[in-house]
Residue, then its C-alpha position, 0 to 999 in steps of 0.5 A: m248812144g253817146i254819153t258824157t257828163d258835166e261838172f254838176g253830175g248831169m249827162y248829155v246824151a246823143e240818141y241813135a233812135t231819135h237823133e235827139l240831144k238830151y240833158l239828163l239830171s244827176d238822178g237820171t230824169l230828163g232835164a231837157v230835149l236840147g235838139t235833134t241832129p241830122d244823122e245818127p250820132e255815134y258819140l258825144t263829148l264836151d269841148n270848151g262849153t260846146l258839144l261835139v257830135p260825130q255823125h255816122f252817115s255824113g262822116t262829119v263831126d258837128r258842133y252844137d251849143l249846150a242848148g242843142v243849137f247847131i253852130g257849125q262843122f268841127a271836122a270832116a271824117p269821110l266814111t269814118y268815125q272821129t271821136v274824142p274820149g269823154p272825161h272820167a267822172l269820179t264821185v265821192d267814195d269816202a269822207s273823213i273828218l279830221l277836225g270838227s264834228d259830224g253834222g250828217g249827210e255824207s251821202n249828199l256829197v254825190n249830188l248837186d241838189g242843195s242838200g249838204f254834208r254838214v261839219c261843225k267846229f268842235i275842239v281845235p288844237n290852237m287858235a291858228a288851226p281850222g275849225v273844220r278839216v275834211e279829207v274826201v276820196g273820189s273813185d269810179a268803181s266801174d272804170p278806175l283811173p289809169d296810172t297816167v292822165s292828161s288832165l285832172s280837175l276838182f269841183m266843189r260847191s259849199s257854203m257856211v251855215t253860220p254867217r260872219a267871217f270865214r275862209l275856205r281852203v281847198a287843195m288836192v292831195d297827191e299820191n303820197n298823201v301830201v297836201s298840195t301847196t300849188v293846186v289850192d284855192d284859199g279865200p273867203i266864204g259866206t252863206t251864199p254857195k261858193d264854187v271852187w275849181l282846181d286844175a292839177d298842174d301835174p295830173s298823174l301825181y294826184v292819181r293814187s295806185d288804186g285809181t282813186v283821188k283825194m282832196r282836203y278842205e279846211v274852214f277857218q274863222t277869220g272874225p267874230v261870230t255869234v255862235s262858238l260851234w259854227c257849221h259849214s255845209t258841202d253840197y257837192i264834190s266831183w273830179h273829172a279826168r282825161p286819159 
């Protein structure tokens, strides 16, 4: 069985016995049967929004869209397998609140389900400081990242609980615990969920010696609000890396 994950924690699965391409939700339940393949699939990987499925008997690597529709042959590998390693998927291992008060729900960071990890403004050192500052560590306990990786991406979905004017700053933290000034997203955020994607400029720099990764997010108040102790909620954080 070939398996690869997407940025939302779901899994695309290619099954030997049924020749079916399936999409499983992050809790492991069946989301959809996307389609069938003509031969027994050996492996499955995502490539620019499509699925690459090497076929054992035909010796080809076929391309399918994410609905499971065959859209052409990617490559031929007669009598052999041609596979591309899927990405490492890292989920939240620990979250540390540096500024703000814990509103609960840290376990909700590992599933994209609409239930968030809430952190609220509490005491700030000065007016320029963020009301919320959180650092999050990600890991894959069963398959730690190697010392060198060719790519590393971060995904975060979050929103404000309190309306009005706020700004969200998200950054990767490197192996020396330095917050990046280049791998960063900084922009307005409201009560509608906001997705942030970051791609590391030097991927190996952001993998720590124990194979874990770290990020930091901060929320700033940029205008008047109706309550002094406003709150921010993070639904999901994950990383994807390739060897």
